[in-house]
N, CA, C and O atoms as a GROMACS GRO file, in nm:
protein
  400
    1UNK      N    1   3.224   1.110  -1.361
    1UNK     CA    2   3.300   1.095  -1.447
    1UNK      C    3   3.366   0.930  -1.475
    1UNK      O    4   3.451   0.914  -1.388
    2UNK      N    5   3.361   0.853  -1.529
    2UNK     CA    6   3.472   0.731  -1.499
    2UNK      C    7   3.590   0.750  -1.628
    2UNK      O    8   3.583   0.797  -1.741
    3UNK      N    9   3.663   0.707  -1.574
    3UNK     CA   10   3.802   0.707  -1.640
    3UNK      C   11   3.869   0.613  -1.720
    3UNK      O   12   3.973   0.584  -1.660
    4UNK      N   13   3.864   0.564  -1.804
    4UNK     CA   14   3.920   0.423  -1.850
    4UNK      C   15   3.988   0.276  -1.820
    4UNK      O   16   4.006   0.157  -1.846
    5UNK      N   17   4.010   0.408  -1.730
    5UNK     CA   18   4.106   0.278  -1.651
    5UNK      C   19   4.026   0.272  -1.489
    5UNK      O   20   4.107   0.278  -1.396
    6UNK      N   21   3.869   0.260  -1.446
    6UNK     CA   22   3.813   0.263  -1.408
    6UNK      C   23   3.775   0.271  -1.269
    6UNK      O   24   3.715   0.203  -1.186
    7UNK      N   25   3.866   0.442  -1.283
    7UNK     CA   26   3.827   0.545  -1.092
    7UNK      C   27   3.772   0.617  -1.189
    7UNK      O   28   3.763   0.626  -1.312
    8UNK      N   29   3.734   0.671  -1.077
    8UNK     CA   30   3.589   0.774  -1.036
    8UNK      C   31   3.684   0.948  -1.009
    8UNK      O   32   3.777   0.969  -0.932
    9UNK      N   33   3.610   1.052  -1.110
    9UNK     CA   34   3.658   1.170  -1.075
    9UNK      C   35   3.614   1.247  -0.918
    9UNK      O   36   3.522   1.205  -0.848
   10UNK      N   37   3.666   1.319  -0.897
   10UNK     CA   38   3.626   1.396  -0.763
   10UNK      C   39   3.563   1.390  -0.746
   10UNK      O   40   3.534   1.335  -0.639
   11UNK      N   41   3.449   1.449  -0.846
   11UNK     CA   42   3.262   1.578  -0.835
   11UNK      C   43   3.152   1.482  -0.855
   11UNK      O   44   3.033   1.512  -0.859
   12UNK      N   45   3.217   1.330  -0.869
   12UNK     CA   46   3.124   1.263  -0.817
   12UNK      C   47   3.069   1.222  -0.668
   12UNK      O   48   3.139   1.172  -0.580
   13UNK      N   49   2.943   1.251  -0.656
   13UNK     CA   50   2.890   1.226  -0.498
   13UNK      C   51   2.874   1.069  -0.491
   13UNK      O   52   2.831   0.988  -0.573
   14UNK      N   53   2.934   1.055  -0.338
   14UNK     CA   54   2.914   0.937  -0.287
   14UNK      C   55   2.798   0.974  -0.138
   14UNK      O   56   2.782   1.074  -0.069
   15UNK      N   57   2.729   0.821  -0.140
   15UNK     CA   58   2.565   0.823  -0.117
   15UNK      C   59   2.632   0.762   0.007
   15UNK      O   60   2.712   0.677  -0.031
   16UNK      N   61   2.630   0.772   0.130
   16UNK     CA   62   2.540   0.702   0.263
   16UNK      C   63   2.508   0.652   0.256
   16UNK      O   64   2.495   0.653   0.134
   17UNK      N   65   2.425   0.507   0.313
   17UNK     CA   66   2.323   0.472   0.320
   17UNK      C   67   2.263   0.511   0.454
   17UNK      O   68   2.155   0.470   0.494
   18UNK      N   69   2.347   0.598   0.522
   18UNK     CA   70   2.293   0.671   0.676
   18UNK      C   71   2.225   0.792   0.630
   18UNK      O   72   2.278   0.880   0.561
   19UNK      N   73   2.100   0.792   0.674
   19UNK     CA   74   1.982   0.891   0.613
   19UNK      C   75   2.076   1.036   0.700
   19UNK      O   76   2.102   1.139   0.637
   20UNK      N   77   2.121   1.017   0.866
   20UNK     CA   78   2.206   1.063   0.940
   20UNK      C   79   2.289   1.183   0.920
   20UNK      O   80   2.279   1.303   0.943
   21UNK      N   81   2.371   1.107   0.870
   21UNK     CA   82   2.466   1.166   0.790
   21UNK      C   83   2.456   1.298   0.648
   21UNK      O   84   2.415   1.290   0.532
   22UNK      N   85   2.487   1.354   0.688
   22UNK     CA   86   2.404   1.544   0.552
   22UNK      C   87   2.571   1.618   0.530
   22UNK      O   88   2.616   1.722   0.579
   23UNK      N   89   2.615   1.548   0.466
   23UNK     CA   90   2.773   1.586   0.432
   23UNK      C   91   2.721   1.714   0.332
   23UNK      O   92   2.817   1.781   0.293
   24UNK      N   93   2.576   1.765   0.276
   24UNK     CA   94   2.572   1.890   0.163
   24UNK      C   95   2.536   1.790   0.047
   24UNK      O   96   2.554   1.820  -0.071
   25UNK      N   97   2.501   1.710   0.073
   25UNK     CA   98   2.504   1.637  -0.086
   25UNK      C   99   2.348   1.640  -0.148
   25UNK      O  100   2.305   1.645  -0.263
   26UNK      N  101   2.302   1.635  -0.053
   26UNK     CA  102   2.138   1.670  -0.023
   26UNK      C  103   2.110   1.743  -0.062
   26UNK      O  104   2.154   1.837   0.004
   27UNK      N  105   1.996   1.816  -0.234
   27UNK     CA  106   1.995   1.883  -0.256
   27UNK      C  107   1.780   1.901  -0.234
   27UNK      O  108   1.722   1.793  -0.231
   28UNK      N  109   1.691   2.028  -0.221
   28UNK     CA  110   1.602   2.069  -0.162
   28UNK      C  111   1.525   2.021  -0.355
   28UNK      O  112   1.576   2.044  -0.465
   29UNK      N  113   1.426   1.970  -0.331
   29UNK     CA  114   1.359   1.940  -0.441
   29UNK      C  115   1.367   2.059  -0.552
   29UNK      O  116   1.379   2.173  -0.507
   30UNK      N  117   1.361   2.046  -0.679
   30UNK     CA  118   1.337   2.146  -0.835
   30UNK      C  119   1.201   2.239  -0.802
   30UNK      O  120   1.117   2.205  -0.719
   31UNK      N  121   1.193   2.353  -0.877
   31UNK     CA  122   1.155   2.426  -0.853
   31UNK      C  123   0.984   2.373  -0.907
   31UNK      O  124   0.879   2.414  -0.856
   32UNK      N  125   0.996   2.262  -1.034
   32UNK     CA  126   0.888   2.220  -1.127
   32UNK      C  127   0.837   2.076  -1.041
   32UNK      O  128   0.736   2.026  -1.091
   33UNK      N  129   0.890   2.005  -0.925
   33UNK     CA  130   0.887   1.927  -0.820
   33UNK      C  131   0.814   2.018  -0.711
   33UNK      O  132   0.694   1.993  -0.699
   34UNK      N  133   0.850   2.091  -0.652
   34UNK     CA  134   0.790   2.181  -0.591
   34UNK      C  135   0.663   2.229  -0.640
   34UNK      O  136   0.571   2.223  -0.558
   35UNK      N  137   0.633   2.280  -0.767
   35UNK     CA  138   0.511   2.291  -0.784
   35UNK      C  139   0.437   2.243  -0.784
   35UNK      O  140   0.327   2.290  -0.756
   36UNK      N  141   0.467   2.092  -0.822
   36UNK     CA  142   0.412   1.969  -0.876
   36UNK      C  143   0.312   1.914  -0.724
   36UNK      O  144   0.192   1.889  -0.728
   37UNK      N  145   0.425   1.901  -0.569
   37UNK     CA  146   0.331   1.848  -0.478
   37UNK      C  147   0.189   1.949  -0.466
   37UNK      O  148   0.076   1.900  -0.463
   38UNK      N  149   0.220   2.131  -0.456
   38UNK     CA  150   0.126   2.243  -0.439
   38UNK      C  151   0.012   2.239  -0.524
   38UNK      O  152  -0.094   2.296  -0.499
   39UNK      N  153   0.035   2.175  -0.618
   39UNK     CA  154  -0.097   2.169  -0.747
   39UNK      C  155  -0.157   2.041  -0.714
   39UNK      O  156  -0.236   2.007  -0.803
   40UNK      N  157  -0.148   1.948  -0.610
   40UNK     CA  158  -0.273   1.829  -0.640
   40UNK      C  159  -0.387   1.831  -0.664
   40UNK      O  160  -0.433   1.945  -0.658
   41UNK      N  161  -0.466   1.745  -0.692
   41UNK     CA  162  -0.636   1.755  -0.748
   41UNK      C  163  -0.679   1.728  -0.572
   41UNK      O  164  -0.619   1.658  -0.490
   42UNK      N  165  -0.799   1.809  -0.553
   42UNK     CA  166  -0.886   1.761  -0.471
   42UNK      C  167  -0.950   1.640  -0.512
   42UNK      O  168  -0.994   1.645  -0.626
   43UNK      N  169  -0.970   1.507  -0.436
   43UNK     CA  170  -1.041   1.384  -0.465
   43UNK      C  171  -1.167   1.448  -0.468
   43UNK      O  172  -1.188   1.528  -0.377
   44UNK      N  173  -1.272   1.429  -0.568
   44UNK     CA  174  -1.391   1.412  -0.590
   44UNK      C  175  -1.440   1.290  -0.505
   44UNK      O  176  -1.378   1.193  -0.462
   45UNK      N  177  -1.545   1.319  -0.498
   45UNK     CA  178  -1.661   1.260  -0.346
   45UNK      C  179  -1.714   1.173  -0.513
   45UNK      O  180  -1.681   1.230  -0.617
   46UNK      N  181  -1.812   1.006  -0.523
   46UNK     CA  182  -1.891   1.000  -0.577
   46UNK      C  183  -1.952   1.029  -0.589
   46UNK      O  184  -1.998   0.972  -0.688
   47UNK      N  185  -2.068   1.158  -0.529
   47UNK     CA  186  -2.190   1.177  -0.527
   47UNK      C  187  -2.112   1.256  -0.626
   47UNK      O  188  -2.088   1.192  -0.729
   48UNK      N  189  -2.061   1.394  -0.621
   48UNK     CA  190  -2.056   1.480  -0.720
   48UNK      C  191  -2.026   1.374  -0.914
   48UNK      O  192  -2.057   1.414  -1.026
   49UNK      N  193  -1.965   1.252  -0.877
   49UNK     CA  194  -1.945   1.196  -1.008
   49UNK      C  195  -2.114   1.128  -1.075
   49UNK      O  196  -2.152   1.110  -1.190
   50UNK      N  197  -2.178   1.108  -0.951
   50UNK     CA  198  -2.338   1.049  -0.947
   50UNK      C  199  -2.424   1.164  -1.029
   50UNK      O  200  -2.508   1.136  -1.115
   51UNK      N  201  -2.392   1.284  -0.991
   51UNK     CA  202  -2.533   1.330  -1.078
   51UNK      C  203  -2.471   1.464  -1.144
   51UNK      O  204  -2.537   1.566  -1.164
   52UNK      N  205  -2.299   1.446  -1.184
   52UNK     CA  206  -2.241   1.491  -1.341
   52UNK      C  207  -2.310   1.424  -1.387
   52UNK      O  208  -2.393   1.465  -1.468
   53UNK      N  209  -2.298   1.242  -1.337
   53UNK     CA  210  -2.360   1.140  -1.519
   53UNK      C  211  -2.459   1.192  -1.514
   53UNK      O  212  -2.498   1.268  -1.603
   54UNK      N  213  -2.558   1.148  -1.353
   54UNK     CA  214  -2.768   1.161  -1.406
   54UNK      C  215  -2.783   1.327  -1.509
   54UNK      O  216  -2.834   1.324  -1.621
   55UNK      N  217  -2.734   1.456  -1.449
   55UNK     CA  218  -2.758   1.517  -1.550
   55UNK      C  219  -2.686   1.523  -1.699
   55UNK      O  220  -2.714   1.602  -1.788
   56UNK      N  221  -2.584   1.417  -1.704
   56UNK     CA  222  -2.570   1.430  -1.911
   56UNK      C  223  -2.645   1.279  -1.948
   56UNK      O  224  -2.684   1.262  -2.063
   57UNK      N  225  -2.661   1.195  -1.867
   57UNK     CA  226  -2.769   1.066  -1.920
   57UNK      C  227  -2.867   1.189  -1.958
   57UNK      O  228  -2.883   1.214  -2.078
   58UNK      N  229  -2.932   1.263  -1.863
   58UNK     CA  230  -3.093   1.328  -1.888
   58UNK      C  231  -3.016   1.424  -2.014
   58UNK      O  232  -3.036   1.372  -2.123
   59UNK      N  233  -2.941   1.541  -2.023
   59UNK     CA  234  -2.862   1.605  -2.176
   59UNK      C  235  -2.931   1.515  -2.280
   59UNK      O  236  -3.030   1.541  -2.349
   60UNK      N  237  -2.816   1.346  -2.273
   60UNK     CA  238  -2.848   1.336  -2.392
   60UNK      C  239  -2.956   1.313  -2.448
   60UNK      O  240  -2.984   1.321  -2.567
   61UNK      N  241  -3.059   1.264  -2.307
   61UNK     CA  242  -3.254   1.180  -2.384
   61UNK      C  243  -3.308   1.256  -2.442
   61UNK      O  244  -3.369   1.230  -2.546
   62UNK      N  245  -3.294   1.434  -2.361
   62UNK     CA  246  -3.380   1.489  -2.444
   62UNK      C  247  -3.258   1.561  -2.557
   62UNK      O  248  -3.267   1.684  -2.552
   63UNK      N  249  -3.161   1.519  -2.644
   63UNK     CA  250  -3.129   1.549  -2.764
   63UNK      C  251  -3.165   1.469  -2.829
   63UNK      O  252  -3.230   1.506  -2.927
   64UNK      N  253  -3.147   1.350  -2.814
   64UNK     CA  254  -3.196   1.260  -2.864
   64UNK      C  255  -3.365   1.254  -2.906
   64UNK      O  256  -3.394   1.236  -3.024
   65UNK      N  257  -3.456   1.269  -2.820
   65UNK     CA  258  -3.607   1.318  -2.820
   65UNK      C  259  -3.608   1.425  -2.946
   65UNK      O  260  -3.662   1.393  -3.052
   66UNK      N  261  -3.529   1.588  -2.923
   66UNK     CA  262  -3.519   1.689  -2.994
   66UNK      C  263  -3.495   1.625  -3.143
   66UNK      O  264  -3.560   1.688  -3.227
   67UNK      N  265  -3.429   1.530  -3.193
   67UNK     CA  266  -3.367   1.500  -3.297
   67UNK      C  267  -3.467   1.427  -3.370
   67UNK      O  268  -3.496   1.445  -3.489
   68UNK      N  269  -3.532   1.320  -3.268
   68UNK     CA  270  -3.682   1.277  -3.339
   68UNK      C  271  -3.726   1.326  -3.426
   68UNK      O  272  -3.731   1.290  -3.543
   69UNK      N  273  -3.798   1.503  -3.326
   69UNK     CA  274  -3.849   1.586  -3.348
   69UNK      C  275  -3.862   1.659  -3.446
   69UNK      O  276  -3.951   1.718  -3.507
   70UNK      N  277  -3.696   1.636  -3.451
   70UNK     CA  278  -3.656   1.764  -3.599
   70UNK      C  279  -3.697   1.642  -3.692
   70UNK      O  280  -3.792   1.633  -3.770
   71UNK      N  281  -3.606   1.559  -3.665
   71UNK     CA  282  -3.689   1.415  -3.801
   71UNK      C  283  -3.835   1.410  -3.844
   71UNK      O  284  -3.872   1.391  -3.960
   72UNK      N  285  -3.909   1.427  -3.744
   72UNK     CA  286  -4.091   1.434  -3.694
   72UNK      C  287  -4.147   1.526  -3.804
   72UNK      O  288  -4.226   1.504  -3.896
   73UNK      N  289  -4.082   1.635  -3.765
   73UNK     CA  290  -4.059   1.786  -3.843
   73UNK      C  291  -4.104   1.768  -3.955
   73UNK      O  292  -4.222   1.775  -3.987
   74UNK      N  293  -3.993   1.739  -4.036
   74UNK     CA  294  -3.931   1.773  -4.122
   74UNK      C  295  -3.987   1.626  -4.255
   74UNK      O  296  -3.958   1.618  -4.374
   75UNK      N  297  -4.077   1.523  -4.166
   75UNK     CA  298  -4.176   1.399  -4.239
   75UNK      C  299  -4.264   1.493  -4.259
   75UNK      O  300  -4.285   1.526  -4.376
   76UNK      N  301  -4.343   1.566  -4.136
   76UNK     CA  302  -4.459   1.600  -4.212
   76UNK      C  303  -4.441   1.695  -4.281
   76UNK      O  304  -4.525   1.703  -4.371
   77UNK      N  305  -4.331   1.811  -4.278
   77UNK     CA  306  -4.337   1.857  -4.364
   77UNK      C  307  -4.290   1.924  -4.534
   77UNK      O  308  -4.273   2.035  -4.584
   78UNK      N  309  -4.282   1.757  -4.586
   78UNK     CA  310  -4.281   1.727  -4.728
   78UNK      C  311  -4.397   1.772  -4.768
   78UNK      O  312  -4.449   1.828  -4.672
   79UNK      N  313  -4.477   1.777  -4.878
   79UNK     CA  314  -4.517   1.792  -4.934
   79UNK      C  315  -4.554   1.684  -5.052
   79UNK      O  316  -4.672   1.649  -5.056
   80UNK      N  317  -4.480   1.638  -5.131
   80UNK     CA  318  -4.459   1.528  -5.193
   80UNK      C  319  -4.538   1.377  -5.125
   80UNK      O  320  -4.513   1.331  -5.013
   81UNK      N  321  -4.604   1.337  -5.191
   81UNK     CA  322  -4.612   1.174  -5.172
   81UNK      C  323  -4.471   1.046  -5.040
   81UNK      O  324  -4.371   0.984  -5.077
   82UNK      N  325  -4.522   1.056  -4.915
   82UNK     CA  326  -4.366   0.961  -4.868
   82UNK      C  327  -4.343   0.874  -4.907
   82UNK      O  328  -4.449   0.865  -4.969
   83UNK      N  329  -4.280   0.763  -4.940
   83UNK     CA  330  -4.194   0.679  -4.980
   83UNK      C  331  -4.244   0.511  -4.818
   83UNK      O  332  -4.249   0.518  -4.695
   84UNK      N  333  -4.253   0.461  -4.858
   84UNK     CA  334  -4.282   0.344  -4.792
   84UNK      C  335  -4.242   0.335  -4.688
   84UNK      O  336  -4.309   0.303  -4.589
   85UNK      N  337  -4.048   0.379  -4.693
   85UNK     CA  338  -3.952   0.376  -4.540
   85UNK      C  339  -4.011   0.503  -4.468
   85UNK      O  340  -4.027   0.520  -4.347
   86UNK      N  341  -4.042   0.593  -4.580
   86UNK     CA  342  -4.036   0.709  -4.483
   86UNK      C  343  -4.179   0.694  -4.395
   86UNK      O  344  -4.176   0.670  -4.274
   87UNK      N  345  -4.306   0.712  -4.470
   87UNK     CA  346  -4.411   0.638  -4.417
   87UNK      C  347  -4.439   0.529  -4.266
   87UNK      O  348  -4.527   0.537  -4.181
   88UNK      N  349  -4.361   0.464  -4.276
   88UNK     CA  350  -4.291   0.393  -4.150
   88UNK      C  351  -4.262   0.418  -4.006
   88UNK      O  352  -4.290   0.381  -3.892
   89UNK      N  353  -4.151   0.550  -4.112
   89UNK     CA  354  -4.057   0.578  -3.976
   89UNK      C  355  -4.129   0.675  -3.946
   89UNK      O  356  -4.154   0.649  -3.828
   90UNK      N  357  -4.202   0.809  -3.979
   90UNK     CA  358  -4.292   0.898  -3.949
   90UNK      C  359  -4.405   0.846  -3.788
   90UNK      O  360  -4.424   0.890  -3.675
   91UNK      N  361  -4.459   0.715  -3.879
   91UNK     CA  362  -4.529   0.668  -3.808
   91UNK      C  363  -4.455   0.577  -3.649
   91UNK      O  364  -4.511   0.570  -3.539
   92UNK      N  365  -4.384   0.546  -3.669
   92UNK     CA  366  -4.292   0.460  -3.551
   92UNK      C  367  -4.211   0.600  -3.460
   92UNK      O  368  -4.153   0.589  -3.352
   93UNK      N  369  -4.227   0.714  -3.533
   93UNK     CA  370  -4.156   0.852  -3.445
   93UNK      C  371  -4.289   0.879  -3.398
   93UNK      O  372  -4.302   0.857  -3.278
   94UNK      N  373  -4.387   0.917  -3.454
   94UNK     CA  374  -4.542   0.995  -3.375
   94UNK      C  375  -4.610   0.851  -3.244
   94UNK      O  376  -4.699   0.860  -3.160
   95UNK      N  377  -4.537   0.755  -3.273
   95UNK     CA  378  -4.587   0.676  -3.141
   95UNK      C  379  -4.512   0.712  -3.042
   95UNK      O  380  -4.559   0.765  -2.940
   96UNK      N  381  -4.357   0.684  -3.064
   96UNK     CA  382  -4.302   0.665  -2.963
   96UNK      C  383  -4.257   0.839  -2.904
   96UNK      O  384  -4.159   0.849  -2.830
   97UNK      N  385  -4.339   0.970  -2.947
   97UNK     CA  386  -4.267   1.102  -2.910
   97UNK      C  387  -4.416   1.062  -2.789
   97UNK      O  388  -4.409   1.067  -2.666
   98UNK      N  389  -4.583   1.012  -2.902
   98UNK     CA  390  -4.688   1.017  -2.788
   98UNK      C  391  -4.682   0.982  -2.687
   98UNK      O  392  -4.726   1.051  -2.595
   99UNK      N  393  -4.594   0.791  -2.655
   99UNK     CA  394  -4.613   0.699  -2.573
   99UNK      C  395  -4.476   0.790  -2.436
   99UNK      O  396  -4.437   0.743  -2.329
  100UNK      N  397  -4.444   0.909  -2.492
  100UNK     CA  398  -4.323   0.971  -2.358
  100UNK      C  399  -4.420   1.081  -2.336
  100UNK      O  400  -4.397   1.167  -2.252
   0.00000   0.00000   0.00000
């Protein structure tokens, strides 16, 4: 604490620049700091990230293909005549799915 006249209270600790002198003012780390040091995450190698990335890309490709197949199924299932845009989309989807 500082008083109005600029003097310090006796409870304020004065730190010396010497690391060798320890007069009981150094405290151990707190509970949260100690736990945080113990819970450091291990570094994951790039190869693991690369395999996860390729798996995710394959999953996205499969989902896209399934979405196109569902759309084509709904266009094929329509009983009434298709509009020009729907017919063009149907032909495009058939060509894309047969090419793969």
